C-alpha beads as a LAMMPS data file, in Angstrom:
LAMMPS data file: protein, C-alpha beads

149 atoms
148 bonds

1 atom types
1 bond types

-500.0 500.0 xlo xhi
-500.0 500.0 ylo yhi
-500.0 500.0 zlo zhi

Masses

1 110.0

Atoms # bond

1 1 1 41.794 -51.606 -358.429
2 1 1 42.955 -48.169 -356.776
3 1 1 46.726 -48.296 -355.580
4 1 1 47.187 -48.339 -352.132
5 1 1 49.655 -45.679 -350.811
6 1 1 51.759 -45.989 -347.781
7 1 1 53.765 -43.471 -345.914
8 1 1 53.615 -40.428 -347.435
9 1 1 50.981 -40.748 -349.355
10 1 1 50.506 -39.666 -352.910
11 1 1 52.600 -36.194 -352.887
12 1 1 55.844 -37.167 -351.471
13 1 1 57.515 -34.090 -353.662
14 1 1 55.001 -31.833 -352.096
15 1 1 55.689 -33.013 -348.448
16 1 1 59.321 -32.681 -349.133
17 1 1 59.188 -29.132 -350.230
18 1 1 57.386 -28.413 -347.312
19 1 1 59.955 -29.739 -345.176
20 1 1 62.941 -28.392 -347.492
21 1 1 60.836 -24.825 -347.194
22 1 1 60.468 -25.119 -343.337
23 1 1 64.135 -26.077 -342.841
24 1 1 65.760 -23.574 -345.245
25 1 1 63.116 -20.998 -343.503
26 1 1 64.526 -21.545 -339.649
27 1 1 67.631 -22.000 -340.790
28 1 1 67.567 -18.201 -341.938
29 1 1 65.253 -17.027 -339.260
30 1 1 67.962 -18.407 -336.527
31 1 1 70.785 -16.702 -338.301
32 1 1 69.298 -13.557 -338.563
33 1 1 68.251 -13.537 -334.900
34 1 1 71.750 -15.298 -333.397
35 1 1 74.710 -13.674 -335.656
36 1 1 75.437 -10.327 -335.772
37 1 1 75.100 -9.045 -338.994
38 1 1 74.231 -5.875 -339.776
39 1 1 71.619 -7.197 -342.220
40 1 1 70.122 -9.169 -339.250
41 1 1 65.963 -7.860 -339.822
42 1 1 66.221 -8.900 -343.483
43 1 1 67.160 -12.155 -342.539
44 1 1 64.113 -12.467 -339.779
45 1 1 62.017 -11.236 -342.054
46 1 1 63.185 -13.505 -345.286
47 1 1 62.974 -16.697 -342.979
48 1 1 59.359 -16.045 -341.561
49 1 1 58.402 -15.351 -345.419
50 1 1 60.217 -18.517 -346.643
51 1 1 58.391 -20.437 -343.470
52 1 1 54.906 -19.034 -344.342
53 1 1 55.554 -20.122 -348.047
54 1 1 55.789 -23.761 -347.071
55 1 1 52.288 -23.579 -345.868
56 1 1 51.555 -23.472 -349.198
57 1 1 53.453 -26.964 -349.973
58 1 1 51.674 -28.510 -346.643
59 1 1 48.525 -27.372 -347.807
60 1 1 48.789 -29.375 -351.460
61 1 1 50.432 -32.205 -349.784
62 1 1 47.184 -32.465 -347.394
63 1 1 44.632 -32.103 -350.370
64 1 1 46.517 -34.400 -352.328
65 1 1 46.080 -36.792 -350.030
66 1 1 42.597 -36.550 -348.874
67 1 1 40.976 -39.972 -349.655
68 1 1 37.154 -40.000 -351.150
69 1 1 35.098 -42.899 -352.028
70 1 1 34.324 -43.399 -355.398
71 1 1 30.442 -43.572 -354.612
72 1 1 30.854 -39.805 -353.299
73 1 1 32.367 -38.826 -356.564
74 1 1 29.904 -40.105 -359.019
75 1 1 27.755 -36.671 -358.755
76 1 1 30.570 -34.493 -359.142
77 1 1 32.570 -35.979 -361.652
78 1 1 29.963 -37.372 -363.811
79 1 1 30.788 -41.161 -363.300
80 1 1 26.838 -41.711 -362.917
81 1 1 24.887 -42.071 -365.739
82 1 1 22.171 -39.940 -366.027
83 1 1 19.179 -40.104 -368.628
84 1 1 19.311 -37.435 -370.951
85 1 1 17.068 -37.592 -373.285
86 1 1 15.117 -35.284 -372.638
87 1 1 17.390 -32.438 -372.252
88 1 1 18.782 -33.504 -375.592
89 1 1 15.630 -32.873 -377.125
90 1 1 15.413 -29.082 -375.640
91 1 1 19.099 -28.287 -376.511
92 1 1 18.246 -29.536 -380.274
93 1 1 15.138 -27.127 -380.224
94 1 1 17.201 -24.344 -378.432
95 1 1 20.320 -24.602 -381.063
96 1 1 17.887 -24.729 -384.009
97 1 1 16.014 -21.426 -382.967
98 1 1 19.179 -19.654 -382.004
99 1 1 20.652 -20.404 -385.618
100 1 1 17.664 -19.085 -387.246
101 1 1 17.659 -15.805 -385.213
102 1 1 21.419 -15.224 -385.939
103 1 1 20.961 -15.895 -389.651
104 1 1 18.271 -13.617 -390.061
105 1 1 20.023 -11.207 -387.863
106 1 1 22.628 -11.581 -390.100
107 1 1 20.753 -11.157 -393.293
108 1 1 18.941 -7.823 -392.148
109 1 1 22.566 -6.235 -391.760
110 1 1 23.938 -6.776 -394.917
111 1 1 23.161 -4.226 -398.096
112 1 1 21.671 -5.255 -401.057
113 1 1 24.608 -5.156 -403.365
114 1 1 27.168 -7.087 -400.706
115 1 1 27.709 -10.263 -401.646
116 1 1 27.101 -13.136 -399.061
117 1 1 30.401 -13.404 -397.653
118 1 1 31.342 -9.935 -397.459
119 1 1 31.183 -8.069 -393.512
120 1 1 28.454 -5.933 -392.317
121 1 1 28.545 -2.367 -392.815
122 1 1 27.797 -0.471 -389.739
123 1 1 24.654 1.405 -388.595
124 1 1 25.291 4.665 -390.616
125 1 1 28.072 3.396 -392.928
126 1 1 31.141 5.150 -393.359
127 1 1 33.679 7.443 -391.538
128 1 1 32.930 9.730 -388.558
129 1 1 34.594 13.352 -388.404
130 1 1 35.083 14.625 -384.877
131 1 1 35.615 18.318 -384.897
132 1 1 38.259 19.078 -381.719
133 1 1 39.404 22.655 -380.682
134 1 1 41.409 23.949 -377.943
135 1 1 39.928 26.747 -375.162
136 1 1 41.804 29.091 -373.943
137 1 1 41.432 29.785 -369.899
138 1 1 38.979 32.844 -369.058
139 1 1 40.856 35.854 -367.163
140 1 1 38.455 35.743 -364.491
141 1 1 39.485 32.404 -362.914
142 1 1 39.058 32.149 -358.803
143 1 1 42.063 33.903 -356.938
144 1 1 43.042 36.504 -359.797
145 1 1 41.743 40.059 -360.251
146 1 1 40.980 41.099 -363.649
147 1 1 40.554 44.521 -364.419
148 1 1 37.634 46.009 -364.511
149 1 1 37.765 48.309 -367.300

Bonds

1 1 1 2
2 1 2 3
3 1 3 4
4 1 4 5
5 1 5 6
6 1 6 7
7 1 7 8
8 1 8 9
9 1 9 10
10 1 10 11
11 1 11 12
12 1 12 13
13 1 13 14
14 1 14 15
15 1 15 16
16 1 16 17
17 1 17 18
18 1 18 19
19 1 19 20
20 1 20 21
21 1 21 22
22 1 22 23
23 1 23 24
24 1 24 25
25 1 25 26
26 1 26 27
27 1 27 28
28 1 28 29
29 1 29 30
30 1 30 31
31 1 31 32
32 1 32 33
33 1 33 34
34 1 34 35
35 1 35 36
36 1 36 37
37 1 37 38
38 1 38 39
39 1 39 40
40 1 40 41
41 1 41 42
42 1 42 43
43 1 43 44
44 1 44 45
45 1 45 46
46 1 46 47
47 1 47 48
48 1 48 49
49 1 49 50
50 1 50 51
51 1 51 52
52 1 52 53
53 1 53 54
54 1 54 55
55 1 55 56
56 1 56 57
57 1 57 58
58 1 58 59
59 1 59 60
60 1 60 61
61 1 61 62
62 1 62 63
63 1 63 64
64 1 64 65
65 1 65 66
66 1 66 67
67 1 67 68
68 1 68 69
69 1 69 70
70 1 70 71
71 1 71 72
72 1 72 73
73 1 73 74
74 1 74 75
75 1 75 76
76 1 76 77
77 1 77 78
78 1 78 79
79 1 79 80
80 1 80 81
81 1 81 82
82 1 82 83
83 1 83 84
84 1 84 85
85 1 85 86
86 1 86 87
87 1 87 88
88 1 88 89
89 1 89 90
90 1 90 91
91 1 91 92
92 1 92 93
93 1 93 94
94 1 94 95
95 1 95 96
96 1 96 97
97 1 97 98
98 1 98 99
99 1 99 100
100 1 100 101
101 1 101 102
102 1 102 103
103 1 103 104
104 1 104 105
105 1 105 106
106 1 106 107
107 1 107 108
108 1 108 109
109 1 109 110
110 1 110 111
111 1 111 112
112 1 112 113
113 1 113 114
114 1 114 115
115 1 115 116
116 1 116 117
117 1 117 118
118 1 118 119
119 1 119 120
120 1 120 121
121 1 121 122
122 1 122 123
123 1 123 124
124 1 124 125
125 1 125 126
126 1 126 127
127 1 127 128
128 1 128 129
129 1 129 130
130 1 130 131
131 1 131 132
132 1 132 133
133 1 133 134
134 1 134 135
135 1 135 136
136 1 136 137
137 1 137 138
138 1 138 139
139 1 139 140
140 1 140 141
141 1 141 142
142 1 142 143
143 1 143 144
144 1 144 145
145 1 145 146
146 1 146 147
147 1 147 148
148 1 148 149
C-alpha cells in the first residue's frame, strides 16, 4: 500500500528551498531598487538571477509530486512480465557467434612464436621513424620586393 502524502507532497525540501530562493532573491532585488548604494545594479541583477534559480526548485517540487497510476507504469519500468523465451534464444545465438568471431580475430592477429597471453603486435610490428625538417620562408613572399639580379 502506498503512503498518501498531504500538504506539500513528497518533496517538501524542494518546496522550502524554492520559497527561500524566492524570498532571498526578492529581498536582494528590492534592496537594489530602493537603497542608494553604488552597486545597486549588481543587487538588481543578483536578485533576478536568484529568483530565476528558484525555478529549478519549483520544477523539482512539481515533478516529484506527479501522481502516476501503477497500471501506466507497467510498460515503462518493467513491472509487466513479458514472454522473452524467443528473445533468449536469439540472444544466446548472437553471443556465441560474436565470441567465435572475436576469438578467430584474436588468433589471426597473434604471431607464430608468441604465447597465448601476449598482446598482439601491430600490423607492421616495430617503431615508425618520422623525419621532420624546418623550411625557411622564401624571399619572394607577397608584399616584399626581391632583387631581380
